[in-house]
N, C-alpha and C positions, 0 to 999 in steps of 0.2 A: 216226337220235339216238336210239332208245330201249335199240338194242344197245348202244349209248355208254355210257349211265349203268348198264345191267344187267350192264355188265363190270365196273363198280367195287365190285360188290358178288358176283359169280359170277365162280369163276376159270377157268371150262372147261368146256365142254361145252354143250347149245342152252339157248337162253334162249326159242324158241317155236319150233313149227312152226308153218311155210306148207301149207295146204294147196290145193295146185293141181290145175285137173283133166287138166292134158298129164304133168308131172313127179309126182305124186302131191304125198307126204309131203317135206316138205325142210325139214333140221335149217338155223335159226340159230343160232348157237354166238355162247359169248361170245368177246371179241375178249381176254381174259385182260391179266393187269397190273393188277388195281383196286387202286384201295388201300386199301378197306375189305371184303375180303373175308372176315374172321373178326372173330366178338360177334355178339351178340344184335340183330335187327332187328324192326320194329313198324311193318306199314304201315297206315296211316287210309285208311279207303275212308270213299265215301258212292255215292249216284245220279250226282253230276256225275264220278264218276270211268270215264272211257271212252278205249276207242280205247289207247293207247301206253301211258296211267297203267295201262288196265288188265291190258296186260301185263308191266311192271313187277312188278304185285304180285304175278300168277299166279306168274311168274319166282322171285322170292324167297321165295315160299312153298314151291315146288316142292324149288327147288335150294338154298335156305338155310336153310330150316325156320324162314320167318319167321312172324308172328303178325300177323295179317290182322284188323281192328278196325275197326267202323264198320259201313254198312249197304250191301245189295247194291248193286253198283257198277250201271252203265247197260246193260253189255250188247252191247257192238260186238265184231263178231268177223271185219267185213270187211276186206282188205289193197285197198285203193284205191292207183288211179294217176288224176292229175291233166293233164288236155289242155284247155290257154289256147284258147279261140276266138277268131276274128276279132273280133268284136264285142265284146268287151275281157272277157266271160263264161268259166267254168270247167268244163268238165265232166269229174266223178268216176265213175270207173267198177269198181266191183268185179271182182276179178280173182283174189282166193283167198280163204281166211281161215284163221283162224291159229288154234293151241292152246296150251293152257302148254307147258312142259317133260312134263309127266304126263299129256299125251293130252286131256285138257278143255279144251271149249271155253265160252266165255262168251255164245253166241249167245241162248241162253232163261233171259233172268232174273238173268244178269249174275253178278261172281264172287261168290259168297257167303262173307261174313266168317267167320272162327276165332271171335270173340266179336261177338255182334249187339251192339251200341249207338247211340244218336242222339249224334252229332256238333253240338247246336247251332253255328248262324253265326257267334254271337257268344262263341265259346270264346277267352279269349285263349291265344296259343302255349304259356305255363307249364300253366294248365289240361288243353290239351290230351295235351300232356306226361306231365302228373298221370294224365291217365283211362288212356294210352295201356301206362303202366308200372304202373298197378293191374291194369288188365285182364289183363296178361300174367301176373303173376304164379299 
């Protein structure tokens, strides 16, 4: 799913790298054909930004020179697979970890924003957009 979204912004090349114990570093490439592969990109992040959202933010920064604005992200770099259990539960097992297209991990402290600023929960969408535009100047 994150590759589908990132491919709308990144025309080719890696979106992320999976670091697997047997296969080593495996590039996960853009699908191409995106609708927004040109123009300025600003990504808003905070401590609730995790997993696939971190992959997207890192890919856009590394591959599209996006400005990442906000506070450090959660820091989840595990690639997991889920197994359905007979009792109705699910078991999630980490099978690899991911790196940004530039080879960085978010595992220790999350993705660090280019412009650090608090984005209060009660900000309106218009206020968020205005803050992003001003910070990216």
